[in-house]
C-alpha positions in Angstrom: 13.6 8.9 -7.9 10.7 6.8 -6.7 8.3 8.1 -4.1 5.7 6.8 -1.8 2.3 7.9 -3.0 -0.9 7.5 -1.0 -4.2 7.6 -2.9 -7.6 7.7 -1.1 -10.7 6.5 -2.8 -8.3 4.3 -4.7 -10.9 1.5 -5.4 -12.8 3.7 -7.8 -12.1 3.8 -11.6 -10.6 7.3 -11.7 -8.2 7.0 -8.8 -7.2 3.4 -9.6 -6.3 4.7 -13.1 -4.2 7.5 -11.6 -2.5 5.0 -9.3 -1.6 2.7 -12.1 -0.1 5.6 -14.1 2.0 6.7 -11.2 3.2 3.2 -10.5 4.6 3.0 -14.0 6.9 5.9 -13.1 8.5 3.6 -10.5 6.6 5.0 -7.5 5.4 2.9 -4.5 1.6 3.2 -4.3 -0.6 2.8 -1.2 -4.2 2.4 -2.3 -6.6 3.4 0.5 -10.3 2.7 0.3 -13.2 2.0 2.7 -13.8 -1.1 0.6 -10.7 -3.2 1.5 -11.5 -5.7 -1.2 -11.5 -3.0 -3.9 -8.2 -1.5 -2.6 -6.5 -5.0 -2.6 -7.8 -5.7 -6.1 -6.4 -2.4 -7.4 -3.1 -3.1 -5.7 -2.9 -6.6 -7.1 -3.4 -5.3 -10.7 -0.5 -2.9 -10.2 1.8 -5.6 -8.8 0.9 -8.1 -11.6 2.0 -5.4 -14.0 5.4 -5.1 -12.4 4.7 -2.2 -10.0 4.8 -1.9 -6.3 1.6 -1.4 -4.4 -0.4 -2.3 -1.3 -4.1 -2.1 -0.6 -5.2 -0.6 2.7 -8.6 -0.3 4.3 -9.2 3.3 5.5 -12.2 5.4 6.4 -11.4 9.0 5.4 -13.9 10.3 8.0 -12.2 8.5 11.0 -8.9 9.7 12.2 -8.0 6.5 14.0 -8.6 4.5 10.8 -6.3 6.9 8.9 -3.6 6.7 11.6 -3.7 2.9 11.4 -3.4 3.2 7.6 -0.5 5.5 7.9 1.3 3.1 10.2 0.8 0.4 7.6 2.1 2.6 4.8 5.1 3.8 6.7 6.0 0.2 7.7 5.8 -1.0 4.1 7.1 2.0 2.1 8.4 4.6 4.5 7.2 8.2 4.7 4.5 9.5 2.4 5.8 11.9 -0.3 2.6 12.6 -2.2 -1.0 12.4 -1.2 -3.9 12.2 -3.6 -7.2 12.9 -1.9 -9.6 11.0 -4.2 -12.4 10.0 -1.9 -15.7 11.7 -2.5 -19.2 11.4 -4.0 -22.8 12.5 -3.9 -25.9 11.2 -2.1 -29.6 11.2 -3.2 -30.6 12.9 0.1 -28.7 16.0 -1.0 -30.3 16.1 -4.4 -33.5 17.8 -5.7 -35.8 16.1 -8.1 -36.1 19.0 -10.5 -33.6 21.6 -11.6 -35.9 24.5 -11.1 -38.5 25.1 -8.4 -42.1 25.5 -9.8 -45.1 26.5 -7.8 -46.8 23.1 -8.5 -43.8 21.3 -6.9 -44.9 22.5 -3.5 -48.1 20.4 -3.9 -46.3 17.3 -5.3 -46.9 14.4 -3.0 -45.1 11.7 -5.1 -43.0 9.4 -2.9 -39.4 10.4 -3.1 -40.1 13.8 -4.8 -37.8 16.4 -3.2 -37.7 20.2 -3.6 -35.1 22.3 -2.0 -37.3 22.5 1.1 -37.3 18.7 1.4 -33.5 18.2 1.4 -32.4 16.1 4.3 -29.7 17.9 6.5 -28.2 14.5 7.2 -27.8 13.9 3.5 -26.2 17.3 3.0 -23.9 16.7 5.9 -22.9 13.3 4.5 -21.9 14.7 1.2 -20.0 17.7 2.7 -18.2 15.5 5.1 -17.2 12.9 2.5 -15.8 15.4 0.1 -14.4 18.1 2.4 -13.7 16.5 5.7 -12.6 13.4 3.8 -9.9 15.6 2.2 -9.0 17.5 5.4 -8.4 14.5 7.7 -6.1 12.5 5.4 -4.1 15.6 4.8 -3.7 16.1 8.6 -2.5 12.6 9.0 -0.2 12.1 5.9 1.1 15.6 5.4 3.0 15.3 8.7 5.4 13.0 6.8 6.1 15.7 4.3 6.9 18.8 6.4 10.3 20.2 5.6 11.2 17.5 3.0 11.9 18.1 -0.7 9.5 17.1 -3.5 6.4 16.5 -1.5 2.9 17.5 -2.7 -0.8 17.1 -2.2 -3.3 16.7 -5.0 -7.0 17.1 -4.2 -9.9 16.2 -6.4 -12.4 19.0 -6.9 -14.9 19.3 -9.7 -16.0 21.7 -12.4 -19.1 22.1 -10.1 -16.8 24.2 -8.0 -16.6 26.8 -10.8 -20.3 26.7 -11.9 -22.7 24.7 -9.7 -24.9 22.1 -11.5 -28.6 22.0 -11.0 -30.1 19.5 -8.6 -27.0 18.8 -6.5 -26.4 21.7 -4.1 -24.6 19.5 -1.5 -22.0 18.1 -3.9 -21.4 21.5 -5.7 -20.9 23.2 -2.3 -18.7 20.5 -1.0 -16.4 20.6 -4.1 -16.3 24.4 -3.9 -15.0 23.9 -0.3 -12.3 21.5 -1.6 -11.1 24.1 -4.1 -11.0 26.9 -1.5 -9.2 24.5 0.9 -6.7 23.7 -1.8 -5.8 27.4 -2.2 -5.8 28.0 1.6 -3.6 25.0 2.2 -1.1 25.9 -0.5 -0.4 29.2 1.3 -0.3 27.6 4.7 2.2 24.9 3.6 4.2 27.2 1.4 7.1 27.6 3.9 7.6 23.9 4.5 8.0 22.7 0.9 4.6 21.1 0.4 2.8 22.1 -2.8 -1.0 21.7 -2.9 -3.0 21.6 -6.1 -6.3 20.1 -7.4 -7.9 18.6 -10.4 -11.4 19.7 -11.4 -12.8 16.9 -13.5 -15.7 17.5 -15.7 -18.0 14.6 -16.7 -16.6 11.1 -16.6 -18.8 8.0 -16.7 -18.4 6.1 -13.4 -20.5 3.6 -11.5 -21.8 6.5 -9.4 -23.3 8.5 -12.2 -23.8 6.0 -15.0 -27.5 5.5 -14.3 -28.0 9.3 -14.2 -26.4 10.0 -17.5 -27.2 6.9 -19.6 -30.1 4.6 -20.2 -30.1 0.8 -20.0 -29.5 0.6 -23.7 -26.5 2.9 -23.5 -28.2 6.0 -25.0 -28.0 9.3 -23.1 -30.6 10.5 -20.7 -31.9 14.0 -20.9 -29.3 15.2 -18.4 -26.6 13.3 -20.3 -27.5 15.0 -23.5 -27.5 18.4 -21.8 -24.0 17.8 -20.6 -22.7 16.7 -24.0 -24.4 19.8 -25.6 -22.6 22.0 -23.1 -19.2 20.3 -23.6 -17.4 21.8 -26.6 -15.4 18.7 -27.2 -18.8 16.8 -27.4 -17.9 13.7 -25.3 -17.4 12.4 -21.7 -13.9 12.2 -20.3 -12.0 9.0 -20.1 -10.1 8.1 -16.9 -6.9 8.3 -18.8 -7.6 12.0 -19.6 -6.7 12.8 -16.0 -3.3 11.1 -16.1 -1.1 13.8 -17.9 -2.1 16.6 -15.5 -1.7 14.3 -12.5 1.8 13.2 -13.5 2.8 16.8 -14.1 1.5 18.2 -10.8 3.1 15.3 -8.9 6.5 15.8 -10.6 9.3 18.2 -10.1 8.3 19.7 -13.4 5.7 21.5 -11.4 8.0 22.6 -8.6 6.8 26.2 -8.7 3.1 25.3 -9.1 0.9 25.5 -6.1 -2.6 26.6 -5.3 -4.1 25.9 -8.7 -7.3 24.1 -9.5 -7.2 22.8 -13.1 -10.4 22.0 -15.0 -10.2 18.8 -17.1 -13.6 19.0 -18.6 -13.5 19.2 -22.4 -14.2 23.0 -22.2 -17.4 22.6 -20.1 -16.5 25.3 -17.6 -15.4 27.7 -20.3 -18.6 27.5 -22.5 -21.4 30.0 -22.0 -23.8 28.0 -24.0 -23.9 30.7 -26.7 
């Protein structure tokens, strides 16, 4: 039975890949993104492949924008059955320059150099809001369609940072930990009205957001990129398609008794002690 699936952050490579896979199961896909052009482009790709999709502009941090998006989805496809909260990201203002604080760092006057004490509260707030509030608000708007109906679920996108925080990115790590905690809380809260709530916790996937951080211009790995591969037992970055199987399962009736789980998809990164 086909369902109406809403995907936020759908203009990005990971979520657009998930949307394409779900469309191949006969579902109607509403691709939401702040970048309307990216949402329309992703929807057009699905439609050309024989699927059914629409691209909708939506700001996950503005309730009015989400309400307007929901009206468009309901008009085109009916009530939302499944919500995938894929919008998220990091920001340089919430990132330290070095992984460890050294005494000499306190005297470093290089432009752009940031210790923990230099982190901009606005940058921290931006990252937290984008990842956590950007998960909470779409859930408030679209989950109303699901209450009391059969076969409805929510899939959040956390991160393996939520299990073990990475150096240099305290804002992103903390925000994703909040997403994981919220996933568990919401799974209990919605348990009596037939809405399952789960999350994926991707490890390292090369995207446009992190490519410059993990790879050099010639395609070789940066120091941080090498650290990640060395700490990943499978010895590689994930491919967007690696998220598909778990997504299809959690969104299906095959997972009808599964709620409140956060599943790492990270090549063993979160399981490896380094020894």
